Structure formats: structure tokens, C-alpha cells
N, C-alpha and C positions, 0 to 999 in steps of 0.2 A: 304772150308770150310765149314760150316753149317749155313746157309744163313736163316734155323727157329730161329737158338738160335740168331744170329745179328736183326734180325725184332723185339725179344724181349727185346736185349736192349733199355734203355733208360737215356742220357748224361745226369753227373750229374754237373752243371758249379757251380766254388767257384771262390769266389774273394776275393783276397789280398791284403792289401794293397802295395801303393804302396810307392816311393820314387824319393825323385824329385832330387838329388843330381848325378853331372856326373858320372859317374864312369868308362872314358873310359883311364884315368889317373891310376885303380885302379891297383897293380901288387902281393898283398897280399890280399888274404881270408880274413885275421880278418880288415882287411883294408875297409869293401864294408864298405854298410848302412849298422845297423839294421834288419832293412827290407826286404831289399835281402837279409841277410844270414838265415833268414826266408822263403823266398823264397825258396833258397836252400831246408834248409831242411827240407819243405814241399814237394817238387819234389821228395826227397833222400822215403820221408814214404809214398807218393802213388806209385809211383815206385818199392819199395823193395829193391830198388838198392842205392847204391853210385854214385854220384855226385864228380867227380874229374878235371876233366876241365871244367871253366867258360870264355866265350869269354866275355870281354866286350866294341868288337871294328872289324873292319875290319880284323884288321893285326895281324899277328903273336904275336908278341911281349902280343898286348893286349891279352892273352889268361891268366889266374891262373889258375895253378894247386893250389887245395884245400887238397894233399896232395903231400908229396914226391912221383917222380919216382921210386928213385932207392935208 
């Protein structure tokens, strides 16, 4: 890697509003609180990459598929 280029980098901190509602029982993207959906949209915007899987807890069934897999 190019260490000189990395040394010139400056972090940009961005604060986004949080949400107080629990999300561990949510299984559909549309059921997430609006601020949670806005957070996901901002991640997609910053990374230029779609987010499809959203985990709302440690268990396998606590995964939301934003877009159908098949």
C-alpha cells in the first residue's frame, strides 16, 4: 500500500440520529424504524454499495433480507 497517501487522509465523522425502538423482533425491512432505514440508506450512499442483509440480533433468524435473494 501507499503509506504516504494514507498519511494524508483525514477522517470525516458524521453523526446520524438514532432510534430508541427495539428491533430484535423485526423481520422485514419496511418494519424497521424510519431512522434505522435512513441509516441503512446513508451507508449505501457512502459506500456506493447496496445493503441487503441487516442483522438485528445474534441469532440466524434475526437477519433481515432487504431484497429477495431468489
